[in-house]
N, C-alpha and C positions, 0 to 999 in steps of 0.2 A: 937251434938245438933240440932234436926231438927225444923223447924219453917213450919207451914201448912198455905196455901196461897189459893186461889179460882181463877177462871178464873169469870171475869165483862164481861156480855155481853152485856152492855150498849156501851162499848167502840167499834169502829170498826177501825180496826181489835179488836178482843177480848184479854182483855190485863191479864196479872196473876196480883193478887194484894196481899194483905196483910192487919189484923187487927193490930196494935200494939198501946200500949199505949206512946202516946207522954208528957216528962215529961221536963217540962222547968223551974229549982228548983228558976230561980232569978226572971221569972214571975209569978211564982207560979200556975204554969199550971201543971196536971196531967190530959188526956182528952187520949180517946178511938179512934183512926185514923184510915180511908182506907188509905192506902198509895201503888201507883199503882210502881209496880215492875218496875226499867228500867235500865239493869246494861249501857246501855252506855251513861249515866247523870252522869255529873259533880259537882250536886247539888241536896239538895233535898228543895224542892218546896210546901209550902202549898198554897191550893187554896183557894179562900175569903171565901166559903161556911165553908172550914175547917178553918179557923181564927174567922170569927161570932160563929162557935159552942164552940170555948175553948173561948172564950172571949178575945181574945187582942183588944188591940188597938194600928194600926196604929202611934199615937202619939206618943206611948211610945218607936218605935223601931227605929232606924238609917235608913234613907234611905242610899240605896247603890249608889254606883258612876257613875254605870251603869246602865241601863235598858235589860230588859230579852226581846229574840225576838223569834217569833214562827212563826206560818203560818198567824195565825189569827191577825199576827201584832207584837206591841211594849210594853212594860208595864213597871208601876215604880216597884221597889222590894226594898224590906225590911229584916232587916237583922236580927236574931235573935241568939245573942253571950251568951254562957254560958261555964261555966266550965265540965270540964268532969274529 
């Protein structure tokens, strides 16, 4: 399998990314989104802009028990659970 990606120069440092179709059958979602490749990440996170693009309503999602913390501070997170 070969997955073609690209470097996104809007990030500093430049970041490797791919475009992929996100499918969440339980929420009837099927949209193409850009993903940042982070080989050290333990979770996959959608940005606010991506949540808006695919039309997810946070009220329909389960709020995570813990916030995610980064350089900019902490934020509430919501879980998308789907059968694979």
